[in-house]
Backbone atoms as SQL, in Angstrom:
CREATE TABLE atoms (id INTEGER PRIMARY KEY, chain TEXT, resi INTEGER, resn TEXT, atom TEXT, x REAL, y REAL, z REAL);
INSERT INTO atoms VALUES
  (1, 'A', 1, 'MET', 'N', -43.148, -1.790, -19.573),
  (2, 'A', 1, 'MET', 'CA', -43.763, -1.923, -20.899),
  (3, 'A', 1, 'MET', 'C', -43.199, -3.157, -21.589),
  (4, 'A', 2, 'ARG', 'N', -44.056, -3.881, -22.237),
  (5, 'A', 2, 'ARG', 'CA', -43.641, -5.029, -23.031),
  (6, 'A', 2, 'ARG', 'C', -43.217, -4.534, -24.401),
  (7, 'A', 3, 'LEU', 'N', -41.979, -4.825, -24.806),
  (8, 'A', 3, 'LEU', 'CA', -41.498, -4.378, -26.112),
  (9, 'A', 3, 'LEU', 'C', -42.185, -5.149, -27.221),
  (10, 'A', 4, 'LYS', 'N', -42.587, -4.419, -28.242),
  (11, 'A', 4, 'LYS', 'CA', -43.233, -5.037, -29.398),
  (12, 'A', 4, 'LYS', 'C', -42.993, -4.137, -30.607),
  (13, 'A', 5, 'PRO', 'N', -43.133, -4.660, -31.808),
  (14, 'A', 5, 'PRO', 'CA', -42.945, -3.825, -33.006),
  (15, 'A', 5, 'PRO', 'C', -43.921, -2.655, -33.002),
  (16, 'A', 6, 'ILE', 'N', -43.485, -1.548, -33.574),
  (17, 'A', 6, 'ILE', 'CA', -44.339, -0.367, -33.688),
  (18, 'A', 6, 'ILE', 'C', -44.990, -0.407, -35.064),
  (19, 'A', 7, 'LYS', 'N', -46.309, -0.609, -35.069),
  (20, 'A', 7, 'LYS', 'CA', -47.028, -0.776, -36.332),
  (21, 'A', 7, 'LYS', 'C', -48.048, 0.325, -36.605),
  (22, 'A', 8, 'THR', 'N', -48.499, 0.994, -35.558),
  (23, 'A', 8, 'THR', 'CA', -49.553, 1.998, -35.716),
  (24, 'A', 8, 'THR', 'C', -49.126, 3.315, -35.066),
  (25, 'A', 9, 'LYS', 'N', -49.903, 4.355, -35.350),
  (26, 'A', 9, 'LYS', 'CA', -49.642, 5.648, -34.708),
  (27, 'A', 9, 'LYS', 'C', -49.782, 5.529, -33.194),
  (28, 'A', 10, 'LYS', 'N', -50.747, 4.730, -32.758),
  (29, 'A', 10, 'LYS', 'CA', -50.965, 4.529, -31.324),
  (30, 'A', 10, 'LYS', 'C', -49.748, 3.846, -30.697),
  (31, 'A', 11, 'ASP', 'N', -49.241, 2.808, -31.351),
  (32, 'A', 11, 'ASP', 'CA', -48.029, 2.126, -30.868),
  (33, 'A', 11, 'ASP', 'C', -46.866, 3.119, -30.777),
  (34, 'A', 12, 'TYR', 'N', -46.754, 3.955, -31.799),
  (35, 'A', 12, 'TYR', 'CA', -45.683, 4.942, -31.867),
  (36, 'A', 12, 'TYR', 'C', -45.802, 5.937, -30.713),
  (37, 'A', 13, 'GLN', 'N', -46.996, 6.429, -30.460),
  (38, 'A', 13, 'GLN', 'CA', -47.234, 7.390, -29.375),
  (39, 'A', 13, 'GLN', 'C', -46.882, 6.757, -28.044),
  (40, 'A', 14, 'GLN', 'N', -47.302, 5.511, -27.837),
  (41, 'A', 14, 'GLN', 'CA', -47.007, 4.823, -26.583),
  (42, 'A', 14, 'GLN', 'C', -45.498, 4.625, -26.415),
  (43, 'A', 15, 'ALA', 'N', -44.828, 4.300, -27.491),
  (44, 'A', 15, 'ALA', 'CA', -43.375, 4.098, -27.441),
  (45, 'A', 15, 'ALA', 'C', -42.668, 5.403, -27.084),
  (46, 'A', 16, 'LEU', 'N', -43.117, 6.522, -27.663),
  (47, 'A', 16, 'LEU', 'CA', -42.520, 7.819, -27.344),
  (48, 'A', 16, 'LEU', 'C', -42.737, 8.182, -25.870),
  (49, 'A', 17, 'GLU', 'N', -43.931, 7.890, -25.373),
  (50, 'A', 17, 'GLU', 'CA', -44.226, 8.176, -23.964),
  (51, 'A', 17, 'GLU', 'C', -43.333, 7.343, -23.053),
  (52, 'A', 18, 'ARG', 'N', -43.169, 6.073, -23.386),
  (53, 'A', 18, 'ARG', 'CA', -42.317, 5.203, -22.570),
  (54, 'A', 18, 'ARG', 'C', -40.855, 5.648, -22.664),
  (55, 'A', 19, 'LEU', 'N', -40.440, 6.032, -23.837),
  (56, 'A', 19, 'LEU', 'CA', -39.069, 6.514, -24.027),
  (57, 'A', 19, 'LEU', 'C', -38.814, 7.725, -23.122),
  (58, 'A', 20, 'ASP', 'N', -39.785, 8.603, -23.044),
  (59, 'A', 20, 'ASP', 'CA', -39.661, 9.790, -22.201),
  (60, 'A', 20, 'ASP', 'C', -39.542, 9.392, -20.724),
  (61, 'A', 21, 'GLU', 'N', -40.288, 8.367, -20.326),
  (62, 'A', 21, 'GLU', 'CA', -40.265, 7.908, -18.928),
  (63, 'A', 21, 'GLU', 'C', -38.906, 7.339, -18.526),
  (64, 'A', 22, 'ILE', 'N', -38.262, 6.608, -19.438),
  (65, 'A', 22, 'ILE', 'CA', -37.016, 5.905, -19.092),
  (66, 'A', 22, 'ILE', 'C', -35.776, 6.551, -19.717),
  (67, 'A', 23, 'PHE', 'N', -35.910, 7.778, -20.190),
  (68, 'A', 23, 'PHE', 'CA', -34.852, 8.445, -20.945),
  (69, 'A', 23, 'PHE', 'C', -33.512, 8.493, -20.205),
  (70, 'A', 24, 'ASP', 'N', -33.528, 8.617, -18.902),
  (71, 'A', 24, 'ASP', 'CA', -32.290, 8.729, -18.129),
  (72, 'A', 24, 'ASP', 'C', -31.807, 7.392, -17.573),
  (73, 'A', 25, 'ALA', 'N', -32.330, 6.297, -18.064),
  (74, 'A', 25, 'ALA', 'CA', -31.931, 4.978, -17.566),
  (75, 'A', 25, 'ALA', 'C', -30.447, 4.736, -17.838),
  (76, 'A', 26, 'ARG', 'N', -29.809, 4.034, -16.926),
  (77, 'A', 26, 'ARG', 'CA', -28.377, 3.731, -17.058),
  (78, 'A', 26, 'ARG', 'C', -28.155, 2.517, -17.942),
  (79, 'A', 27, 'LYS', 'N', -27.065, 2.566, -18.702),
  (80, 'A', 27, 'LYS', 'CA', -26.683, 1.409, -19.526),
  (81, 'A', 27, 'LYS', 'C', -26.446, 0.210, -18.619),
  (82, 'A', 28, 'GLY', 'N', -26.780, -0.959, -19.135),
  (83, 'A', 28, 'GLY', 'CA', -26.539, -2.190, -18.393),
  (84, 'A', 28, 'GLY', 'C', -27.647, -2.564, -17.432),
  (85, 'A', 29, 'THR', 'N', -28.635, -1.691, -17.276),
  (86, 'A', 29, 'THR', 'CA', -29.779, -2.009, -16.422),
  (87, 'A', 29, 'THR', 'C', -30.909, -2.497, -17.323),
  (88, 'A', 30, 'PRO', 'N', -31.902, -3.176, -16.744),
  (89, 'A', 30, 'PRO', 'CA', -33.044, -3.595, -17.580),
  (90, 'A', 30, 'PRO', 'C', -33.701, -2.417, -18.303),
  (91, 'A', 31, 'GLU', 'N', -33.868, -1.282, -17.598),
  (92, 'A', 31, 'GLU', 'CA', -34.469, -0.115, -18.250),
  (93, 'A', 31, 'GLU', 'C', -33.528, 0.470, -19.303),
  (94, 'A', 32, 'GLY', 'N', -32.229, 0.385, -19.062),
  (95, 'A', 32, 'GLY', 'CA', -31.254, 0.852, -20.051),
  (96, 'A', 32, 'GLY', 'C', -31.329, 0.029, -21.331),
  (97, 'A', 33, 'ASP', 'N', -31.486, -1.284, -21.162),
  (98, 'A', 33, 'ASP', 'CA', -31.637, -2.160, -22.333),
  (99, 'A', 33, 'ASP', 'C', -32.940, -1.857, -23.065),
  (100, 'A', 34, 'GLU', 'N', -34.006, -1.642, -22.294),
  (101, 'A', 34, 'GLU', 'CA', -35.299, -1.300, -22.895),
  (102, 'A', 34, 'GLU', 'C', -35.195, 0.009, -23.672),
  (103, 'A', 35, 'LEU', 'N', -34.504, 0.995, -23.094),
  (104, 'A', 35, 'LEU', 'CA', -34.314, 2.283, -23.748),
  (105, 'A', 35, 'LEU', 'C', -33.600, 2.109, -25.092),
  (106, 'A', 36, 'GLU', 'N', -32.559, 1.307, -25.108),
  (107, 'A', 36, 'GLU', 'CA', -31.794, 1.088, -26.339),
  (108, 'A', 36, 'GLU', 'C', -32.649, 0.419, -27.412),
  (109, 'A', 37, 'ILE', 'N', -33.366, -0.613, -27.043),
  (110, 'A', 37, 'ILE', 'CA', -34.209, -1.335, -28.011),
  (111, 'A', 37, 'ILE', 'C', -35.375, -0.468, -28.470),
  (112, 'A', 38, 'LEU', 'N', -35.992, 0.250, -27.537),
  (113, 'A', 38, 'LEU', 'CA', -37.100, 1.126, -27.877),
  (114, 'A', 38, 'LEU', 'C', -36.648, 2.221, -28.844),
  (115, 'A', 39, 'GLY', 'N', -35.453, 2.753, -28.621),
  (116, 'A', 39, 'GLY', 'CA', -34.897, 3.755, -29.530),
  (117, 'A', 39, 'GLY', 'C', -34.748, 3.213, -30.940),
  (118, 'A', 40, 'MET', 'N', -34.286, 1.962, -31.052),
  (119, 'A', 40, 'MET', 'CA', -34.134, 1.342, -32.377),
  (120, 'A', 40, 'MET', 'C', -35.488, 1.141, -33.048),
  (121, 'A', 41, 'LEU', 'N', -36.478, 0.708, -32.280),
  (122, 'A', 41, 'LEU', 'CA', -37.817, 0.494, -32.840),
  (123, 'A', 41, 'LEU', 'C', -38.430, 1.804, -33.318),
  (124, 'A', 42, 'ILE', 'N', -38.276, 2.854, -32.520),
  (125, 'A', 42, 'ILE', 'CA', -38.800, 4.164, -32.902),
  (126, 'A', 42, 'ILE', 'C', -38.094, 4.674, -34.155),
  (127, 'A', 43, 'GLU', 'N', -36.784, 4.532, -34.197),
  (128, 'A', 43, 'GLU', 'CA', -36.031, 4.984, -35.367),
  (129, 'A', 43, 'GLU', 'C', -36.478, 4.248, -36.638),
  (130, 'A', 44, 'GLN', 'N', -36.678, 2.938, -36.539),
  (131, 'A', 44, 'GLN', 'CA', -37.137, 2.158, -37.691),
  (132, 'A', 44, 'GLN', 'C', -38.512, 2.635, -38.162),
  (133, 'A', 45, 'TYR', 'N', -39.421, 2.849, -37.237),
  (134, 'A', 45, 'TYR', 'CA', -40.768, 3.317, -37.586),
  (135, 'A', 45, 'TYR', 'C', -40.697, 4.682, -38.259),
  (136, 'A', 46, 'GLU', 'N', -39.908, 5.602, -37.675),
  (137, 'A', 46, 'GLU', 'CA', -39.797, 6.942, -38.235),
  (138, 'A', 46, 'GLU', 'C', -39.163, 6.924, -39.624),
  (139, 'A', 47, 'ASN', 'N', -38.168, 6.075, -39.829),
  (140, 'A', 47, 'ASN', 'CA', -37.545, 5.980, -41.153),
  (141, 'A', 47, 'ASN', 'C', -38.518, 5.480, -42.205),
  (142, 'A', 48, 'GLU', 'N', -39.416, 4.586, -41.795),
  (143, 'A', 48, 'GLU', 'CA', -40.415, 4.058, -42.729),
  (144, 'A', 48, 'GLU', 'C', -41.548, 5.056, -42.985),
  (145, 'A', 49, 'LYS', 'N', -42.017, 5.710, -41.933),
  (146, 'A', 49, 'LYS', 'CA', -43.189, 6.580, -42.039),
  (147, 'A', 49, 'LYS', 'C', -42.863, 8.035, -42.368),
  (148, 'A', 50, 'PHE', 'N', -41.681, 8.487, -41.987),
  (149, 'A', 50, 'PHE', 'CA', -41.301, 9.888, -42.186),
  (150, 'A', 50, 'PHE', 'C', -39.925, 9.988, -42.841),
  (151, 'A', 51, 'PRO', 'N', -39.770, 9.425, -44.036),
  (152, 'A', 51, 'PRO', 'CA', -38.439, 9.445, -44.655),
  (153, 'A', 51, 'PRO', 'C', -37.990, 10.877, -44.967),
  (154, 'A', 52, 'ILE', 'N', -36.701, 11.094, -44.832),
  (155, 'A', 52, 'ILE', 'CA', -36.126, 12.406, -45.124),
  (156, 'A', 52, 'ILE', 'C', -35.338, 12.273, -46.423),
  (157, 'A', 53, 'ASP', 'N', -35.715, 13.083, -47.392),
  (158, 'A', 53, 'ASP', 'CA', -35.018, 13.048, -48.667),
  (159, 'A', 53, 'ASP', 'C', -33.634, 13.677, -48.532),
  (160, 'A', 54, 'LEU', 'N', -32.743, 13.218, -49.387),
  (161, 'A', 54, 'LEU', 'CA', -31.415, 13.814, -49.432),
  (162, 'A', 54, 'LEU', 'C', -31.512, 15.225, -49.996),
  (163, 'A', 55, 'PRO', 'N', -30.611, 16.109, -49.599),
  (164, 'A', 55, 'PRO', 'CA', -30.658, 17.473, -50.135),
  (165, 'A', 55, 'PRO', 'C', -30.286, 17.509, -51.610),
  (166, 'A', 56, 'ASP', 'N', -30.725, 18.536, -52.277),
  (167, 'A', 56, 'ASP', 'CA', -30.380, 18.778, -53.669),
  (168, 'A', 56, 'ASP', 'C', -28.857, 18.951, -53.776),
  (169, 'A', 57, 'PRO', 'N', -28.212, 18.347, -54.782),
  (170, 'A', 57, 'PRO', 'CA', -26.752, 18.427, -54.902),
  (171, 'A', 57, 'PRO', 'C', -26.211, 19.859, -54.960),
  (172, 'A', 58, 'VAL', 'N', -26.833, 20.713, -55.757),
  (173, 'A', 58, 'VAL', 'CA', -26.343, 22.094, -55.885),
  (174, 'A', 58, 'VAL', 'C', -26.534, 22.841, -54.566),
  (175, 'A', 59, 'GLU', 'N', -27.676, 22.633, -53.915),
  (176, 'A', 59, 'GLU', 'CA', -27.903, 23.279, -52.625),
  (177, 'A', 59, 'GLU', 'C', -26.919, 22.769, -51.574),
  (178, 'A', 60, 'ALA', 'N', -26.567, 21.489, -51.648),
  (179, 'A', 60, 'ALA', 'CA', -25.586, 20.932, -50.720),
  (180, 'A', 60, 'ALA', 'C', -24.214, 21.571, -50.940),
  (181, 'A', 61, 'ILE', 'N', -23.848, 21.788, -52.195),
  (182, 'A', 61, 'ILE', 'CA', -22.572, 22.440, -52.514),
  (183, 'A', 61, 'ILE', 'C', -22.583, 23.872, -51.979),
  (184, 'A', 62, 'LYS', 'N', -23.656, 24.596, -52.236),
  (185, 'A', 62, 'LYS', 'CA', -23.759, 25.978, -51.767),
  (186, 'A', 62, 'LYS', 'C', -23.694, 26.046, -50.239),
  (187, 'A', 63, 'PHE', 'N', -24.393, 25.137, -49.586),
  (188, 'A', 63, 'PHE', 'CA', -24.406, 25.112, -48.125),
  (189, 'A', 63, 'PHE', 'C', -23.011, 24.846, -47.578),
  (190, 'A', 64, 'ARG', 'N', -22.327, 23.866, -48.170),
  (191, 'A', 64, 'ARG', 'CA', -20.980, 23.533, -47.707),
  (192, 'A', 64, 'ARG', 'C', -20.012, 24.682, -47.972),
  (193, 'A', 65, 'MET', 'N', -20.165, 25.333, -49.118),
  (194, 'A', 65, 'MET', 'CA', -19.324, 26.492, -49.421),
  (195, 'A', 65, 'MET', 'C', -19.518, 27.570, -48.357),
  (196, 'A', 66, 'GLU', 'N', -20.773, 27.799, -47.986),
  (197, 'A', 66, 'GLU', 'CA', -21.074, 28.811, -46.967),
  (198, 'A', 66, 'GLU', 'C', -20.441, 28.430, -45.631),
  (199, 'A', 67, 'GLN', 'N', -20.543, 27.151, -45.274),
  (200, 'A', 67, 'GLN', 'CA', -19.950, 26.680, -44.022),
  (201, 'A', 67, 'GLN', 'C', -18.437, 26.913, -43.996),
  (202, 'A', 68, 'LEU', 'N', -17.795, 26.678, -45.137),
  (203, 'A', 68, 'LEU', 'CA', -16.340, 26.785, -45.219),
  (204, 'A', 68, 'LEU', 'C', -15.858, 28.194, -45.546),
  (205, 'A', 69, 'GLY', 'N', -16.796, 29.086, -45.848),
  (206, 'A', 69, 'GLY', 'CA', -16.414, 30.434, -46.248),
  (207, 'A', 69, 'GLY', 'C', -15.798, 30.468, -47.638),
  (208, 'A', 70, 'TYR', 'N', -16.216, 29.528, -48.488),
  (209, 'A', 70, 'TYR', 'CA', -15.683, 29.430, -49.850),
  (210, 'A', 70, 'TYR', 'C', -16.391, 30.399, -50.794),
  (211, 'A', 71, 'SER', 'N', -15.632, 30.926, -51.724),
  (212, 'A', 71, 'SER', 'CA', -16.180, 31.739, -52.805),
  (213, 'A', 71, 'SER', 'C', -16.296, 30.850, -54.041),
  (214, 'A', 72, 'GLN', 'N', -16.844, 31.411, -55.092),
  (215, 'A', 72, 'GLN', 'CA', -16.924, 30.678, -56.357),
  (216, 'A', 72, 'GLN', 'C', -15.516, 30.350, -56.867),
  (217, 'A', 73, 'SER', 'N', -14.559, 31.236, -56.610),
  (218, 'A', 73, 'SER', 'CA', -13.165, 30.987, -57.010),
  (219, 'A', 73, 'SER', 'C', -12.594, 29.785, -56.277),
  (220, 'A', 74, 'ASP', 'N', -12.947, 29.634, -54.995),
  (221, 'A', 74, 'ASP', 'CA', -12.497, 28.468, -54.231),
  (222, 'A', 74, 'ASP', 'C', -13.104, 27.192, -54.804),
  (223, 'A', 75, 'LEU', 'N', -14.372, 27.266, -55.183),
  (224, 'A', 75, 'LEU', 'CA', -15.018, 26.105, -55.798),
  (225, 'A', 75, 'LEU', 'C', -14.361, 25.773, -57.127),
  (226, 'A', 76, 'ALA', 'N', -13.968, 26.800, -57.871),
  (227, 'A', 76, 'ALA', 'CA', -13.303, 26.580, -59.159),
  (228, 'A', 76, 'ALA', 'C', -12.029, 25.765, -58.987),
  (229, 'A', 77, 'LYS', 'N', -11.328, 25.949, -57.880),
  (230, 'A', 77, 'LYS', 'CA', -10.110, 25.172, -57.622),
  (231, 'A', 77, 'LYS', 'C', -10.431, 23.698, -57.421),
  (232, 'A', 78, 'VAL', 'N', -11.624, 23.420, -56.957),
  (233, 'A', 78, 'VAL', 'CA', -12.046, 22.035, -56.732),
  (234, 'A', 78, 'VAL', 'C', -12.510, 21.390, -58.036),
  (235, 'A', 79, 'VAL', 'N', -13.293, 22.120, -58.842),
  (236, 'A', 79, 'VAL', 'CA', -13.895, 21.538, -60.051),
  (237, 'A', 79, 'VAL', 'C', -13.138, 21.861, -61.336),
  (238, 'A', 80, 'GLY', 'N', -12.124, 22.698, -61.256),
  (239, 'A', 80, 'GLY', 'CA', -11.291, 22.924, -62.439),
  (240, 'A', 80, 'GLY', 'C', -11.258, 24.342, -62.968),
  (241, 'A', 81, 'LEU', 'N', -12.384, 24.908, -63.303),
  (242, 'A', 81, 'LEU', 'CA', -12.425, 26.234, -63.923),
  (243, 'A', 81, 'LEU', 'C', -13.492, 27.100, -63.251),
  (244, 'A', 82, 'LYS', 'N', -13.277, 28.404, -63.268),
  (245, 'A', 82, 'LYS', 'CA', -14.257, 29.320, -62.688),
  (246, 'A', 82, 'LYS', 'C', -15.578, 29.258, -63.457),
  (247, 'A', 83, 'SER', 'N', -15.473, 29.152, -64.775),
  (248, 'A', 83, 'SER', 'CA', -16.694, 29.067, -65.581),
  (249, 'A', 83, 'SER', 'C', -17.461, 27.782, -65.263),
  (250, 'A', 84, 'ARG', 'N', -16.734, 26.715, -65.005),
  (251, 'A', 84, 'ARG', 'CA', -17.374, 25.437, -64.662),
  (252, 'A', 84, 'ARG', 'C', -18.092, 25.558, -63.319),
  (253, 'A', 85, 'ALA', 'N', -17.458, 26.210, -62.367),
  (254, 'A', 85, 'ALA', 'CA', -18.084, 26.401, -61.058),
  (255, 'A', 85, 'ALA', 'C', -19.371, 27.212, -61.202),
  (256, 'A', 86, 'SER', 'N', -19.317, 28.262, -62.011),
  (257, 'A', 86, 'SER', 'CA', -20.494, 29.098, -62.252),
  (258, 'A', 86, 'SER', 'C', -21.614, 28.288, -62.896),
  (259, 'A', 87, 'GLU', 'N', -21.264, 27.474, -63.876),
  (260, 'A', 87, 'GLU', 'CA', -22.271, 26.661, -64.567),
  (261, 'A', 87, 'GLU', 'C', -22.900, 25.635, -63.631),
  (262, 'A', 88, 'ILE', 'N', -22.111, 25.077, -62.720),
  (263, 'A', 88, 'ILE', 'CA', -22.646, 24.107, -61.750),
  (264, 'A', 88, 'ILE', 'C', -23.626, 24.810, -60.818),
  (265, 'A', 89, 'LEU', 'N', -23.211, 25.948, -60.278),
  (266, 'A', 89, 'LEU', 'CA', -24.052, 26.663, -59.314),
  (267, 'A', 89, 'LEU', 'C', -25.325, 27.209, -59.938),
  (268, 'A', 90, 'SER', 'N', -25.290, 27.485, -61.246),
  (269, 'A', 90, 'SER', 'CA', -26.496, 27.966, -61.933),
  (270, 'A', 90, 'SER', 'C', -27.265, 26.818, -62.601),
  (271, 'A', 91, 'ARG', 'N', -26.823, 25.594, -62.339),
  (272, 'A', 91, 'ARG', 'CA', -27.473, 24.367, -62.843),
  (273, 'A', 91, 'ARG', 'C', -27.406, 24.220, -64.360),
  (274, 'A', 92, 'LYS', 'N', -26.438, 24.841, -64.994),
  (275, 'A', 92, 'LYS', 'CA', -26.271, 24.713, -66.441),
  (276, 'A', 92, 'LYS', 'C', -25.339, 23.566, -66.800),
  (277, 'A', 93, 'ARG', 'N', -24.630, 23.035, -65.809),
  (278, 'A', 93, 'ARG', 'CA', -23.702, 21.925, -66.037),
  (279, 'A', 93, 'ARG', 'C', -23.941, 20.854, -64.989),
  (280, 'A', 94, 'LYS', 'N', -24.029, 19.618, -65.447),
  (281, 'A', 94, 'LYS', 'CA', -24.160, 18.476, -64.544),
  (282, 'A', 94, 'LYS', 'C', -22.790, 18.137, -63.968),
  (283, 'A', 95, 'LEU', 'N', -22.801, 17.517, -62.809),
  (284, 'A', 95, 'LEU', 'CA', -21.553, 17.086, -62.192),
  (285, 'A', 95, 'LEU', 'C', -21.025, 15.834, -62.880),
  (286, 'A', 96, 'SER', 'N', -19.746, 15.836, -63.216),
  (287, 'A', 96, 'SER', 'CA', -19.116, 14.642, -63.772),
  (288, 'A', 96, 'SER', 'C', -18.671, 13.753, -62.613),
  (289, 'A', 97, 'LEU', 'N', -18.325, 12.532, -62.912),
  (290, 'A', 97, 'LEU', 'CA', -17.851, 11.606, -61.895),
  (291, 'A', 97, 'LEU', 'C', -16.600, 12.159, -61.214),
  (292, 'A', 98, 'ASP', 'N', -15.699, 12.746, -62.008),
  (293, 'A', 98, 'ASP', 'CA', -14.479, 13.311, -61.439),
  (294, 'A', 98, 'ASP', 'C', -14.811, 14.486, -60.508),
  (295, 'A', 99, 'MET', 'N', -15.762, 15.338, -60.895),
  (296, 'A', 99, 'MET', 'CA', -16.163, 16.457, -60.034),
  (297, 'A', 99, 'MET', 'C', -16.766, 15.938, -58.730),
  (298, 'A', 100, 'ILE', 'N', -17.590, 14.902, -58.827),
  (299, 'A', 100, 'ILE', 'CA', -18.197, 14.311, -57.634),
  (300, 'A', 100, 'ILE', 'C', -17.110, 13.811, -56.698),
  (301, 'A', 101, 'ARG', 'N', -16.120, 13.141, -57.250),
  (302, 'A', 101, 'ARG', 'CA', -15.008, 12.649, -56.425),
  (303, 'A', 101, 'ARG', 'C', -14.269, 13.799, -55.755),
  (304, 'A', 102, 'GLN', 'N', -14.002, 14.864, -56.502),
  (305, 'A', 102, 'GLN', 'CA', -13.276, 16.009, -55.948),
  (306, 'A', 102, 'GLN', 'C', -14.094, 16.719, -54.867),
  (307, 'A', 103, 'LEU', 'N', -15.382, 16.918, -55.120),
  (308, 'A', 103, 'LEU', 'CA', -16.247, 17.575, -54.144),
  (309, 'A', 103, 'LEU', 'C', -16.351, 16.747, -52.860),
  (310, 'A', 104, 'HIS', 'N', -16.414, 15.446, -53.034),
  (311, 'A', 104, 'HIS', 'CA', -16.468, 14.565, -51.872),
  (312, 'A', 104, 'HIS', 'C', -15.159, 14.631, -51.087),
  (313, 'A', 105, 'ALA', 'N', -14.049, 14.527, -51.791),
  (314, 'A', 105, 'ALA', 'CA', -12.741, 14.496, -51.130),
  (315, 'A', 105, 'ALA', 'C', -12.383, 15.841, -50.487),
  (316, 'A', 106, 'GLN', 'N', -12.651, 16.931, -51.182),
  (317, 'A', 106, 'GLN', 'CA', -12.180, 18.227, -50.699),
  (318, 'A', 106, 'GLN', 'C', -13.201, 18.990, -49.855),
  (319, 'A', 107, 'LEU', 'N', -14.482, 18.779, -50.116),
  (320, 'A', 107, 'LEU', 'CA', -15.509, 19.492, -49.346),
  (321, 'A', 107, 'LEU', 'C', -16.256, 18.569, -48.394),
  (322, 'A', 108, 'ASN', 'N', -15.953, 17.277, -48.481),
  (323, 'A', 108, 'ASN', 'CA', -16.562, 16.275, -47.611),
  (324, 'A', 108, 'ASN', 'C', -18.089, 16.231, -47.749),
  (325, 'A', 109, 'ILE', 'N', -18.566, 16.359, -48.974),
  (326, 'A', 109, 'ILE', 'CA', -20.001, 16.220, -49.252),
  (327, 'A', 109, 'ILE', 'C', -20.231, 14.752, -49.609),
  (328, 'A', 110, 'PRO', 'N', -21.184, 14.092, -48.965),
  (329, 'A', 110, 'PRO', 'CA', -21.420, 12.670, -49.249),
  (330, 'A', 110, 'PRO', 'C', -21.718, 12.419, -50.739),
  (331, 'A', 111, 'THR', 'N', -21.141, 11.369, -51.267),
  (332, 'A', 111, 'THR', 'CA', -21.339, 11.064, -52.691),
  (333, 'A', 111, 'THR', 'C', -22.795, 10.742, -53.014),
  (334, 'A', 112, 'ASP', 'N', -23.532, 10.141, -52.068),
  (335, 'A', 112, 'ASP', 'CA', -24.932, 9.822, -52.355),
  (336, 'A', 112, 'ASP', 'C', -25.767, 11.082, -52.533),
  (337, 'A', 113, 'VAL', 'N', -25.328, 12.207, -51.977),
  (338, 'A', 113, 'VAL', 'CA', -26.000, 13.481, -52.215),
  (339, 'A', 113, 'VAL', 'C', -25.644, 14.011, -53.602),
  (340, 'A', 114, 'LEU', 'N', -24.356, 13.919, -53.954),
  (341, 'A', 114, 'LEU', 'CA', -23.867, 14.501, -55.202),
  (342, 'A', 114, 'LEU', 'C', -24.327, 13.757, -56.451),
  (343, 'A', 115, 'ILE', 'N', -24.587, 12.454, -56.354),
  (344, 'A', 115, 'ILE', 'CA', -24.918, 11.693, -57.562),
  (345, 'A', 115, 'ILE', 'C', -26.384, 11.801, -57.977),
  (346, 'A', 116, 'GLN', 'N', -27.199, 12.451, -57.156),
  (347, 'A', 116, 'GLN', 'CA', -28.613, 12.587, -57.492),
  (348, 'A', 116, 'GLN', 'C', -28.812, 13.475, -58.730),
  (349, 'A', 117, 'ALA', 'N', -29.881, 13.195, -59.434),
  (350, 'A', 117, 'ALA', 'CA', -30.244, 14.049, -60.568),
  (351, 'A', 117, 'ALA', 'C', -30.801, 15.375, -60.048),
  (352, 'A', 118, 'TYR', 'N', -30.551, 16.428, -60.800),
  (353, 'A', 118, 'TYR', 'CA', -31.112, 17.740, -60.435),
  (354, 'A', 118, 'TYR', 'C', -31.486, 18.483, -61.660);
């Protein structure tokens, strides 16, 4: 296959089919190089045509709490007060810059997720 930019749905379909054909190609081979470049082209097309929005900040906090087995009391230790944690989870309080920093540092939630409006 001749590599070219993916501009249409047809181009995209053909690229996916070719990717499937050469999926097991070894690095350093011509097909391996084609696989790497084709993957980048497909990723660029998908990012443009099928963007994925960032998760809601409060939902991201809840999800991370669930992953870590955190209770509201555990969250209160991160944001300062139990009442503050409750207000955040019920969307009655916006996150301050300091809270965003603490949530990022202690729960490892990306800051670009936390700074969104909700």
